[in-house]
DRENBA-662110 format. One record per residue (C-alpha): residue number from 1; residue in three letters; x, y, z. Coordinates in nm, 4 decimals. Layout:
REM residues N
  resi  resn        px        py        pz
   NUM   ala         X         Y         Z
...
This chain:
REM residues 215
  resi  resn        px        py        pz
     1   met    7.9292    9.1756   10.7627
     2   his    8.0814    9.4331   11.0367
     3   tyr    8.0463    9.7287   10.8016
     4   ser    7.6745    9.6246   10.7262
     5   asp    7.6135    9.5976   11.1024
     6   gly    7.2810    9.8277   11.1948
     7   val    7.4582    9.9320   11.5115
     8   leu    7.7563   10.1072   11.3262
     9   pro    7.7550   10.4492   11.4454
    10   val    7.6934   10.6358   11.1351
    11   gly    7.3444   10.8240   11.2453
    12   ala    7.1190   10.6025   11.0451
    13   tyr    6.8925   10.5672   11.3312
    14   ala    6.8093   10.9240   11.3204
    15   his    6.6596   10.9224   10.9374
    16   ser    6.3664   10.7297   10.8208
    17   met    6.4476   10.8168   10.4536
    18   gly    6.0776   10.9445   10.3830
    19   leu    5.9089   10.6888   10.5968
    20   glu    5.7799   10.9080   10.8718
    21   gly    5.6325   11.1398   10.5775
    22   leu    5.4684   10.8435   10.4140
    23   val    5.3044   10.7455   10.7604
    24   gln    5.1905   11.1210   10.8081
    25   gln    5.0356   11.1170   10.4851
    26   gly    4.8360   10.7795   10.5585
    27   val    5.0177   10.6213   10.2428
    28   ile    5.1906   10.3372   10.4993
    29   gln    4.9563   10.2340   10.8094
    30   thr    4.9969    9.8436   10.8397
    31   ala    5.2521    9.5734   10.7889
    32   ala    5.1047    9.5161   10.4432
    33   asp    5.1288    9.8627   10.3104
    34   leu    5.5284    9.8721   10.4455
    35   gly    5.6145    9.5301   10.2874
    36   leu    5.4590    9.6790    9.9570
    37   phe    5.6522    9.9992    9.9878
    38   leu    5.9868    9.8088   10.0938
    39   glu    5.9180    9.5370    9.7559
    40   arg    5.8160    9.7799    9.5342
    41   asp    5.9455   10.1301    9.5992
    42   val    6.2482   10.1127    9.8110
    43   ile    6.3817    9.8280    9.5694
    44   asp    6.3113   10.0235    9.2597
    45   ser    6.5414   10.3075    9.4079
    46   leu    6.8093   10.0872    9.5049
    47   cys    6.8164    9.9023    9.1732
    48   arg    6.7835   10.2101    8.9584
    49   thr    7.0133   10.4601    9.1714
    50   asp    7.2089   10.3339    9.4903
    51   ile    7.3322    9.9888    9.3594
    52   pro    7.4097   10.1361    9.0120
    53   leu    7.5996   10.4210    9.1748
    54   ala    7.7554   10.1624    9.4231
    55   gly    7.9132    9.9464    9.1409
    56   his    8.0286   10.2544    8.9110
    57   ala    8.2050   10.3873    9.2475
    58   trp    8.3590   10.0176    9.3193
    59   arg    8.4929    9.9764    8.9307
    60   ala    8.6034   10.3283    8.9663
    61   ser    8.8140   10.2896    9.2726
    62   ala    8.9671    9.9578    9.1132
    63   glu    9.1131   10.1943    8.8317
    64   asn    9.1859   10.4795    9.1046
    65   asp    8.9705   10.7033    8.8874
    66   leu    8.9341   10.9604    9.1912
    67   gln    8.7853   11.2266    8.9405
    68   phe    8.4957   10.9907    8.8492
    69   leu    8.4393   10.8922    9.1677
    70   ala    8.4006   11.2713    9.2381
    71   glu    8.1559   11.2956    8.9643
    72   leu    7.9426   11.0039    9.0753
    73   asp    7.9323   11.1603    9.4381
    74   ala    7.7726   11.4616    9.2732
    75   leu    7.5409   11.2632    9.0297
    76   ser    7.4170   11.0819    9.3695
    77   leu    7.3333   11.4208    9.5270
    78   ala    7.1538   11.5211    9.2157
    79   ala    6.9598   11.2081    9.2053
    80   arg    6.7620   11.2905    9.5389
    81   pro    6.4271   11.4479    9.5293
    82   ser    6.4352   11.6385    9.8636
    83   arg    6.6909   11.8386   10.0568
    84   gln    6.6870   11.6029   10.3554
    85   leu    6.7307   11.2866   10.1737
    86   arg    7.0433   11.4671   10.0023
    87   glu    7.1573   11.5537   10.3266
    88   ala    7.0825   11.2448   10.5056
    89   leu    7.3129   11.0608   10.2776
    90   ser    7.5766   11.2723   10.3094
    91   lys    7.5756   11.2555   10.6646
    92   ile    7.5714   10.8830   10.6903
    93   gly    7.8415   10.8693   10.4173
    94   arg    8.0762   11.0941   10.6025
    95   gln    8.0457   10.8962   10.9127
    96   gln    8.0855   10.5570   10.7035
    97   trp    8.4406   10.7308   10.6152
    98   lys    8.5276   10.8455   10.9418
    99   val    8.4614   10.4657   11.0856
   100   tyr    8.6607   10.3247   10.8174
   101   gln    8.9498   10.5418   10.8630
   102   gln    8.9468   10.4584   11.2451
   103   thr    8.9287   10.0850   11.1820
   104   trp    9.0166    9.9101   10.8569
   105   ser    9.2378   10.1832   10.6949
   106   lys    9.4290   10.3191   10.9878
   107   gln    9.7124   10.0911   10.9061
   108   lys    9.7001   10.2076   10.5375
   109   asp    9.8241   10.5024   10.3707
   110   glu    9.5048   10.6069   10.2908
   111   glu    9.4362   10.9216   10.0899
   112   leu    9.1971   11.1980   10.1897
   113   leu    8.8913   11.2042    9.9839
   114   ser    8.8343   11.5354    9.8011
   115   trp    8.4744   11.4643    9.7474
   116   lys    8.2181   11.7289    9.8241
   117   tyr    7.9384   11.5490    9.9231
   118   tyr    8.0523   11.1860   10.0468
   119   gln    7.7163   11.0343    9.9359
   120   ser    7.6776   10.7128   10.1030
   121   pro    7.6570   10.4505    9.7879
   122   val    7.9527   10.6139    9.6496
   123   val    8.1642   10.5927    9.9736
   124   met    8.0297   10.2205   10.0248
   125   gly    8.1801   10.1267    9.6691
   126   his    8.4854   10.2831    9.7337
   127   ile    8.5487   10.1201   10.0876
   128   phe    8.4460    9.7894    9.9794
   129   gln    8.6742    9.7768    9.6722
   130   arg    8.9625    9.8996    9.9075
   131   glu    8.8878    9.6085   10.1207
   132   arg    8.9258    9.3725    9.7945
   133   thr    8.5258    9.2695    9.8456
   134   pro    8.3475    9.1684    9.5536
   135   val    8.1343    9.4222    9.3969
   136   glu    7.8244    9.2096    9.4741
   137   ala    7.8933    9.2614    9.8550
   138   val    7.8377    9.5940    9.8465
   139   ala    7.5126    9.5781    9.6872
   140   trp    7.4132    9.3317    9.9419
   141   ser    7.5255    9.5775   10.2277
   142   leu    7.3474    9.8520   10.0663
   143   cys    7.0088    9.6503   10.0222
   144   tyr    7.0616    9.5227   10.3933
   145   gln    7.1347    9.8605   10.5353
   146   thr    6.8598   10.0422   10.3647
   147   phe    6.5674    9.7996   10.4537
   148   ser    6.6955    9.7714   10.8144
   149   met    6.7090   10.1786   10.8607
   150   val    6.3547   10.1881   10.7328
   151   leu    6.2256    9.8902   10.9425
   152   gln    6.3825   10.0202   11.2410
   153   ser    6.2159   10.3460   11.1851
   154   ala    5.8855   10.1563   11.1498
   155   leu    5.9093    9.9946   11.4624
   156   lys    5.8585   10.3599   11.6121
   157   leu    5.6149   10.4968   11.3468
   158   leu    5.3789   10.1848   11.3013
   159   pro    5.1925    9.9220   11.5076
   160   ile    5.4353    9.6481   11.4215
   161   gly    5.6715    9.4258   11.6122
   162   pro    6.0523    9.3108   11.5730
   163   arg    5.9140    8.9294   11.4245
   164   ala    5.6825    9.1182   11.1717
   165   thr    6.0230    9.3412   11.0640
   166   gln    6.2316    9.0456   11.0427
   167   ser    5.9949    8.8650   10.8348
   168   leu    5.9387    9.1782   10.5962
   169   leu    6.3413    9.2005   10.5763
   170   his    6.3482    8.8500   10.4653
   171   ser    6.0827    8.8921   10.1944
   172   ala    6.2407    9.2037   10.0590
   173   leu    6.5908    9.0424   10.0692
   174   glu    6.4447    8.7869    9.8444
   175   val    6.3076    8.9832    9.6072
   176   cys    6.6342    9.2125    9.5861
   177   cys    6.8322    8.8822    9.5001
   178   glu    6.7096    8.8416    9.1510
   179   lys    6.7715    9.2111    9.0712
   180   leu    7.1131    9.2719    9.1906
   181   gly    7.3191    9.1710    8.9014
   182   glu    7.1812    9.3921    8.6452
   183   ser    7.1550    9.6722    8.8823
   184   leu    7.5204    9.6824    8.9087
   185   ile    7.5905    9.7427    8.5613
   186   val    7.3342   10.0118    8.4864
   187   pro    7.4258   10.2774    8.2486
   188   ile    7.5626   10.6317    8.3659
   189   asp    7.3023   10.8015    8.1884
   190   glu    7.0169   10.5572    8.2937
   191   ile    7.1025   10.5924    8.6608
   192   gly    6.7804   10.7530    8.8552
   193   ala    6.4207   10.6732    8.9856
   194   ser    6.1136   10.8935    9.0180
   195   asn    5.8467   10.8269    9.2719
   196   pro    5.6098   11.0982    9.2973
   197   met    5.4361   10.9469    9.6110
   198   trp    5.7378   10.9132    9.7927
   199   asp    5.9226   11.2381    9.6579
   200   leu    5.6045   11.4654    9.7755
   201   ala    5.6070   11.2905   10.1298
   202   ala    5.9651   11.3568   10.1898
   203   ala    5.9360   11.7024   10.0889
   204   arg    5.6346   11.7638   10.2886
   205   his    5.8054   11.5902   10.6041
   206   glu    6.0625   11.8779   10.5879
   207   gln    5.7973   12.1283   10.6803
   208   ala    5.6192   11.8821   10.9218
   209   pro    5.4845   12.0316   11.2647
   210   ala    5.6272   11.7580   11.4521
   211   arg    5.8751   11.4976   11.3810
   212   met    6.0578   11.2001   11.5172
   213   phe    6.3035   11.1876   11.2473
   214   ile    6.5467   11.4070   11.0576
   215   ser    6.4482   11.2766   10.7226
């Protein structure tokens, strides 16, 4: 629960994960639009990419397979449609690892990771397994953190209030509940999602003349 807290200092507040681009393009303008985006697009991305990566990382960590973890890290980077989204998940992942080193792992003989990118889903899978947390917990944490990140951004981008965002968060988590089991065991060669609307909005956001968020 502590590690899933939205105030964990990992820099998530600076990223909208493509939402700002979608708002700029006029795709998302209302709470109803945002709810559809969460329950269709964000959940599809989570269930096809982030949760499978975290599940494989959790199991690789259990077997102490650091080489496979590094391969998953590279796969996670390759699965992102735009430079800013790739960099966002690496920045957040590096901060998550630093927080972990300064808290739970500081009394342990924790090895330095030799990964190149530190993609957040892979870092999360590794950390949660190191703490002997069930694999389902990392899936729930990823869902909660992702939805919270988008909804916190929405408060600044849309005419929507905190109570509405809590309602949207509750609905999105309910939809996710039925999909987590299958998502955790998606084969490696089936990982990845394509969403042209979201991908193009995120790419255009890189060149926007004015922005509130990094991604």
